[in-house]
C-alpha positions in Angstrom: -25.6 -16.8 0.1 -26.1 -15.2 -3.3 -27.0 -11.6 -4.1 -30.4 -10.8 -5.5 -31.0 -7.6 -7.5 -34.6 -7.0 -8.5 -37.3 -4.4 -8.4 -39.2 -6.4 -5.8 -36.2 -6.1 -3.5 -36.1 -2.3 -3.9 -39.8 -2.1 -3.1 -39.1 -3.7 0.2 -37.0 -0.7 1.3 -38.7 1.2 4.1 -39.1 5.0 3.9 -36.2 5.5 6.2 -33.9 3.7 3.8 -34.8 6.1 1.0 -34.0 9.0 3.3 -30.6 7.5 3.9 -30.1 7.3 0.2 -31.2 10.8 -0.6 -29.3 12.3 2.3 -26.1 10.5 1.3 -26.5 11.9 -2.2 -26.8 15.6 -1.2 -24.1 15.4 1.6 -21.5 13.5 -0.5 -22.1 15.8 -3.5 -21.4 19.0 -1.6 -18.5 17.3 0.3 -16.6 16.3 -2.9 -16.8 19.8 -4.3 -13.8 20.7 -2.1 -12.6 18.0 0.3 -10.3 16.2 -2.3 -8.6 19.6 -3.0 -7.5 20.1 0.6 -4.0 18.9 -0.2 -3.8 21.5 -3.0 -5.2 24.2 -0.7 -2.6 23.4 2.1 0.2 23.3 -0.4 -0.7 26.5 -2.2 -1.8 28.5 1.0 1.0 27.4 3.4 3.8 25.9 1.2 3.9 22.7 3.2 6.0 19.7 2.2 4.3 16.4 1.2 5.1 14.9 4.6 3.7 18.0 6.4 0.5 17.9 4.4 0.2 14.2 5.0 0.7 14.8 8.8 -2.1 17.4 8.8 -4.5 15.0 7.0 -3.4 11.9 9.0 -3.5 13.5 12.5 -7.2 14.4 12.2 -8.1 11.0 10.7 -6.3 8.9 13.3 -8.2 10.5 16.2 -11.5 9.9 14.5 -10.9 6.1 14.1 -10.9 5.6 17.9 -13.9 7.9 18.3 -15.8 5.8 15.7 -15.2 2.5 17.6 -16.4 3.9 21.0 -19.4 5.7 19.5 -20.5 2.8 17.4 -20.3 0.4 20.4 -22.3 2.9 22.5 -25.0 3.0 19.8 -26.0 -0.6 20.7 -26.7 0.6 24.2 -28.1 4.2 24.0 -29.6 4.2 20.6 -28.5 5.0 17.1 -31.0 7.9 16.7 -29.4 10.0 19.4 -25.9 9.4 18.1 -26.9 10.2 14.5 -28.5 13.5 15.6 -25.4 14.5 17.6 -23.1 13.5 14.8 -25.1 15.5 12.3 -24.8 18.6 14.5 -21.1 18.0 14.8 -21.0 17.9 10.9 -22.8 21.2 10.6 -20.5 23.0 13.1 -17.2 21.5 11.9 -17.9 22.2 8.2 -19.0 25.7 8.9 -15.8 26.3 10.8 -13.7 24.7 8.0 -15.1 27.2 5.6 -13.4 30.0 7.7 -10.2 28.3 8.9 -7.1 30.5 8.0 -4.2 28.8 9.8 -2.5 25.4 9.8 -3.5 24.9 13.5 -7.1 25.9 12.7 -7.2 23.3 9.8 -5.9 20.6 12.1 -8.5 21.2 14.8 -11.5 21.6 12.5 -10.5 18.7 10.2 -10.3 16.5 13.3 -13.9 17.4 14.1 -14.9 16.7 10.4 -13.1 13.4 10.4 -14.7 12.4 13.7 -18.2 13.1 12.4 -17.5 11.2 9.2 -16.1 8.1 10.9 -19.1 8.1 13.3 -21.7 8.5 10.6 -20.7 5.7 8.3 -20.9 2.7 10.8 -24.0 4.2 12.4 -25.8 4.3 9.0 -24.7 0.7 8.2 -25.9 -0.6 11.6 -29.1 1.3 11.3 -29.8 -0.3 7.9 -29.4 -3.7 9.6 -31.9 -2.6 12.2 -34.7 -1.6 9.8 -34.3 -4.3 7.1 -34.5 -7.9 8.4 -34.1 -9.9 5.2 -30.4 -10.6 4.5 -30.6 -10.3 0.7 -32.7 -7.1 0.9 -30.2 -5.7 3.5 -27.3 -6.5 1.1 -29.0 -4.7 -1.7 -29.6 -1.7 0.6 -25.9 -1.5 1.4 -25.0 -1.8 -2.2 -27.5 0.9 -3.0 -26.1 3.2 -0.4 -22.6 2.8 -1.8 -24.0 3.4 -5.3 -25.8 6.7 -4.4 -22.7 7.9 -2.5 -20.8 7.6 -5.7 -23.5 9.4 -7.7 -22.9 12.3 -5.3 -19.2 12.0 -5.8 -19.6 12.2 -9.6 -22.1 15.1 -9.6 -20.3 17.1 -6.8 -17.0 17.9 -8.5 -18.5 18.5 -12.0 -21.2 20.7 -10.5 -18.5 22.5 -8.6 -16.5 23.2 -11.8 -19.7 24.4 -13.6 -20.5 26.8 -10.7 -16.9 27.8 -10.2 -16.8 26.4 -6.6 -14.3 23.5 -7.1 -11.5 23.9 -4.6 -12.9 26.9 -2.9 -12.9 26.8 0.8 -16.3 28.5 1.2 -17.9 25.5 -0.5 -17.9 23.8 2.9 -20.9 25.9 3.8 -22.9 23.8 1.2 -22.0 20.6 3.1 -23.2 22.1 6.4 -26.5 23.1 4.8 -26.9 19.6 3.3 -26.5 18.0 6.7 -29.1 20.3 8.2 -31.6 19.2 5.5 -30.7 15.5 6.2 -31.2 15.9 10.0 -34.7 17.3 9.4 -35.5 14.4 7.1 -34.1 11.8 9.5 -36.3 13.3 12.3 -39.4 12.8 10.1 -38.2 9.3 9.0 -37.4 8.0 12.5 -40.7 9.1 13.8 -42.5 7.4 10.9 -40.5 4.2 11.4 -41.4 4.1 15.1 -45.1 4.7 14.5 -45.1 2.0 11.9 -43.3 -0.5 14.2 -45.7 0.2 17.0 -48.7 -0.2 14.7 -47.5 -3.5 13.3 -46.6 -4.9 16.7 -50.0 -3.8 18.2 -51.9 -5.3 15.2 -50.1 -8.7 15.5 -50.6 -8.9 19.2 -54.2 -7.9 19.0 -54.9 -10.6 16.5 -53.3 -13.2 18.8 -55.4 -12.0 21.7 -58.7 -12.0 19.7 -58.2 -15.6 18.9 -57.2 -16.7 22.4 -59.0 -14.4 24.8 -62.7 -14.6 25.9 -65.1 -11.8 25.0 -65.0 -10.6 28.6 -61.2 -10.0 28.6 -60.6 -9.1 25.0 -60.4 -5.3 25.6 -58.1 -5.5 28.5 -55.8 -8.0 26.7 -55.5 -5.9 23.6 -54.7 -2.8 25.7 -52.0 -4.7 27.6 -50.4 -5.9 24.4 -50.3 -2.5 23.0 -48.4 -1.3 26.0 -46.0 -4.3 25.8 -45.4 -3.5 22.1 -44.6 0.1 22.8 -42.2 -1.0 25.5 -40.6 -3.5 23.1 -39.5 -0.7 20.8 -35.8 -0.3 21.4 -34.0 3.0 21.8 -33.3 2.9 18.0 -37.1 3.0 17.3 -36.9 -0.5 15.9 -39.4 -3.2 16.8 -37.5 -6.2 18.0 -40.5 -8.4 18.8 -43.6 -8.6 16.6 -45.5 -10.6 19.2 -45.0 -8.8 22.4 -47.0 -11.4 24.3 -44.2 -13.9 23.9 -42.2 -13.7 27.1 -39.3 -15.6 25.8 -38.7 -13.4 22.8 -39.2 -10.2 24.9 -36.7 -11.4 27.5 -34.0 -12.4 25.0 -34.4 -9.1 23.2 -33.9 -7.1 26.3 -30.9 -9.3 27.3 -29.3 -8.7 23.9 -29.6 -5.0 24.3 -27.6 -4.8 27.5 -24.5 -6.9 26.7 -21.8 -5.2 28.8 -19.0 -3.2 27.3 -16.5 -5.6 29.0 -18.2 -8.6 27.2 -18.1 -6.8 23.8 -14.4 -6.2 24.2 -13.9 -9.8 25.2 -15.8 -11.0 22.1 -13.8 -8.8 19.8 -10.5 -9.9 21.3 -11.4 -13.6 20.8 -12.6 -13.2 17.2 -9.3 -13.8 15.4 -11.1 -13.9 12.0 -12.4 -10.4 12.6 -8.9 -9.2 13.7 -7.2 -10.6 10.5 -10.0 -9.1 8.4 -9.5 -5.7 10.0 -5.8 -5.8 9.4 -6.2 -6.8 5.8 -8.7 -4.1 5.1 -6.6 -1.4 6.8 -3.9 -2.2 4.2 -6.5 -2.1 1.5 -7.7 1.3 2.6 -4.1 2.5 2.8 -3.7 1.7 -0.9 -7.0 3.3 -2.0 -6.5 6.4 0.1 -3.5 7.3 -2.0 -5.8 8.4 -4.7 -7.4 11.0 -2.5 -4.2 12.4 -1.0 -0.8 11.2 -2.2 -1.7 10.9 -5.9 -3.0 14.5 -5.9 0.1 15.7 -4.0 2.3 13.9 -6.5 0.6 15.5 -9.5 0.6 18.9 -7.9 4.3 19.0 -7.0 5.3 17.4 -10.3 3.5 20.1 -12.2 1.0 17.9 -14.1 -0.7 19.9 -16.9 -4.4 21.0 -16.3 -4.1 20.0 -12.7 -7.6 20.9 -11.4 -9.2 19.5 -14.6 -7.3 16.2 -14.1 -8.2 15.9 -10.4 -11.9 16.6 -11.1 -11.7 14.2 -14.0 -10.3 11.4 -11.9 -12.9 11.9 -9.2 -15.7 12.0 -11.8 -14.3 8.9 -13.6 -14.0 7.0 -10.3 -17.6 7.7 -9.4 -19.0 7.1 -12.9 -17.4 3.7 -13.3 -18.9 2.7 -10.0 -22.3 4.0 -10.9 -22.3 2.3 -14.3 -20.9 -1.1 -13.3 -21.9 -1.7 -9.7 -25.1 -3.6 -10.1 -23.9 -5.3 -13.3 -20.9 -6.6 -11.4 -23.1 -7.6 -8.5 -25.1 -9.8 -10.9 -21.9 -11.2 -12.5 -20.2 -11.9 -9.1 -23.3 -13.3 -7.4 -22.2 -16.9 -7.9 -18.9 -16.3 -6.1 -18.4 -16.4 -2.3 -17.7 -13.0 -0.7 -14.0 -13.8 -0.1 -13.5 -14.8 -3.8 -15.1 -11.6 -4.9 -12.7 -9.6 -2.8 -9.7 -11.5 -4.1 -10.8 -10.7 -7.7 -11.1 -7.0 -6.8 -7.6 -7.1 -5.3 -6.0 -8.5 -8.5 -7.5 -5.6 -10.4 -6.1 -3.2 -7.7 -2.6 -4.6 -8.3 -3.0 -3.9 -12.0 -4.1 -0.3 -11.4 -1.1 0.4 -9.0 1.4 -0.9 -11.6 -0.3 1.3 -14.3 -0.1 4.4 -12.0 3.6 3.6 -11.3 4.7 3.7 -14.9 2.2 6.3 -16.5 4.0 9.3 -18.0 3.2 12.6 -16.1 1.8 14.4 -19.1 -0.4 11.5 -20.4 -3.8 12.7 -19.2 -5.8 9.7 -20.5 -3.3 7.3 -19.0 -4.1 8.6 -15.5 -7.9 8.3 -16.3 -7.4 4.7 -17.6 -5.6 3.6 -14.4 -8.4 5.1 -12.3 -10.9 3.2 -14.4 -9.3 -0.1 -13.5 -8.9 1.0 -9.8 -12.6 2.0 -9.7 -13.8 -1.4 -11.0 -11.7 -3.0 -8.2 -13.3 -0.6 -5.7 -16.8 -1.4 -7.0 -16.2 -5.0 -6.2 -14.4 -4.5 -2.9 -16.0 -1.8 -0.8 -19.6 -2.8 -0.6 -18.6 -6.4 -0.3 -16.6 -5.5 2.8 -19.6 -4.1 4.5 -21.7 -7.1 3.6 -19.0 -9.3 5.0 -19.0 -7.6 8.3 -22.8 -7.7 8.4 -22.8 -11.5 8.0 -20.1 -12.0 10.6 -21.8 -9.8 13.3 -24.3 -11.3 15.7 -27.6 -9.3 15.7 -27.1 -7.8 19.2 -23.5 -6.8 18.5 -24.0 -5.3 15.0 -23.1 -1.8 16.2 -19.9 -3.1 17.9 -18.8 -5.0 14.9 -19.3 -2.1 12.5 -17.6 0.0 15.0 -14.6 -2.4 15.0 -14.7 -2.4 11.2 -14.3 1.4 11.4 -10.6 0.6 12.3 -10.3 0.1 8.5 -10.1 3.9 8.5 -6.7 3.6 10.1 -5.6 2.8 6.5 -7.2 6.1 5.3 -5.8 7.9 8.3 -2.2 6.8 7.8 -2.2 7.0 4.0 -1.5 10.8 3.7 1.4 10.6 6.1 2.8 7.3 4.8 2.3 8.4 1.2 3.9 11.8 1.9 7.0 10.3 3.4 7.4 7.9 0.4 6.9 10.9 -2.0 9.5 13.0 -0.3 12.1 10.3 0.0 11.5 7.9 -2.9 9.1 9.4 -5.4 5.8 8.6 -7.0 6.8 5.4 -8.7 7.7 3.7 -5.5 4.5 4.9 -3.9 2.4 2.9 -6.3 4.7 -0.2 -6.5 4.4 -0.3 -2.7 0.6 -0.3 -3.1 0.9 -3.3 -5.5 3.1 -5.2 -3.0 0.6 -4.6 -0.2 -2.3 -5.8 -2.4 -0.5 -9.2 -2.7 -0.2 -9.4 1.1 -4.0 -8.6 1.5 -4.8 -11.5 -1.0 -2.8 -13.8 1.3 -4.6 -12.6 4.4 -8.0 -13.2 2.9 -6.9 -16.7 1.9 -6.4 -17.8 5.5 -9.6 -16.2 7.0 -11.5 -19.5 7.1 -8.8 -21.2 9.2 -9.0 -18.6 12.0 -11.0 -19.2 15.2 -14.1 -17.3 16.3 -15.7 -17.0 19.8 -18.6 -19.1 21.1 -21.2 -16.3 21.2 -23.5 -18.5 23.4 -21.0 -18.2 26.2 -21.6 -14.4 26.4 -24.8 -13.6 28.2 -26.3 -10.3 29.1 -25.6 -8.9 32.6 
C-alpha cells in the first residue's frame, strides 16, 4: 500500500482530528519548554551522578509502560473517551505537582504520574484516530500529520521558552497543566460533535433504506425503530460501527468484536511472533533515540560543553525543524518503498548519526547540530512509519490492544537514561554512541526476518 499526500486527503479529516492536532501542538510546546532539562535540574539541584539521574528518569518510565498496556487494552472495552478524560486529568494534576517538587523522592513520585499519563495518552490517541477515520490512506496521513504537529510544538516550545526566559525553569510545568485543561475542554466538544454526526449519518442511511422497502402504513414506525438501533450501535467511543443499523449480521459482528475477552487478547498477542519481534526491535530503536533526551544532555553537562543551554535548546529546535521541513517530502519520496524497507533506510541513517556523535569534538557546536540533523532525518522516516505498521497489523476490533502492546516500545525510552548513565559513568560518551550504532545493526537484522515469523489465525478467536 502506498502513501497519498494531497489536499483532498486533508479535507477528509473530521473535526475531532483537527482537535487532536491543535491539542498536540499546545501540549507538546509547553512540555518541551522544560522536560528535556530535567537531567540538568536534577544534576544542579541535587548533585546526582549520571547513573542516579538515569535511575530517577528510568524508574518513572518503566512503571508507565505497563500502565499503558493495561489502559490501552481496557480502552477497547470501556471506551477511549473515558480513559482520555481520566488521563487528561492525571496530566493536569501531575504537571502541577511537578512544578512544586523540591526533593528527589518528590520528583520520582510525580514524574511517575507524568510518565503514566504520557504513555497512556499516545496509544489512546493513535487508536482513536483509527476509530474516526476508516480509509487506510487517510488514516496514515492523519498519523503522519499528528507526528508533524507534535514536532512543530517541540520546535516552538524551547525557542519560545528561551525568548520568555522560561527554558529550564521548573515553574514552566504549570503551562503544560493549563494546556491540557484547554485540550480536555476541546475534546469534550469534539467527542459530542462526532457522536451527533455519527447518529445523524446512521439514522439517515437507515431511514432511506426503510423508505424504499416499507409500506406507507409502516414507514413512520420503521424509521423510528432504525433511529433507536442506530443510537444503540454507537460504541462507547462514540464511533458509529454500523452505517446500516437494520443489518442484523453487521450489528451482531460489531457487538461481538467489542467484547473479545481479556484472556483472548493476551492469547492473540502471545501467538503473534511477528508482533513480538517487532516490539523487541523497536524497544532497541527507542533506547538509541532516547539517549538524545537524557544521556547526551548528561554527557554535555558533565563534560562542561560551552553554551550548554543554548546547545541543548538548539538541538531540540533542530530536531523538530528537520522533521517539520522534511516529513511530507520524505513521505512522498518513500511512498514507493514497503514499510519495512523505509524503516531499514532510516536505521542506516541512525547508524551514521551515532558514529558522528561518538567522534564529534566537545567544543564543536555545529558538529553536534549536524549529527542531530542526520539523526532527525532518520527519525522522520522511522517514527510515524512504526505507528502505521502497527495500524496495518492490528485487527479492527483489537486496535487498542495492539497499540497498547506497541507501547512496550517505551521500555526503550524507560531504560535509556539508566543504561546510558551506567555507560557514561564507566566507559564515557564515545562508547555510549558506538553502542547505539551496534544496536542499530541488530535492529536492521530483526526487521529483515519479520516476514518469516508466524501470526495467529484471528478467525479462531471469537467473542465470548
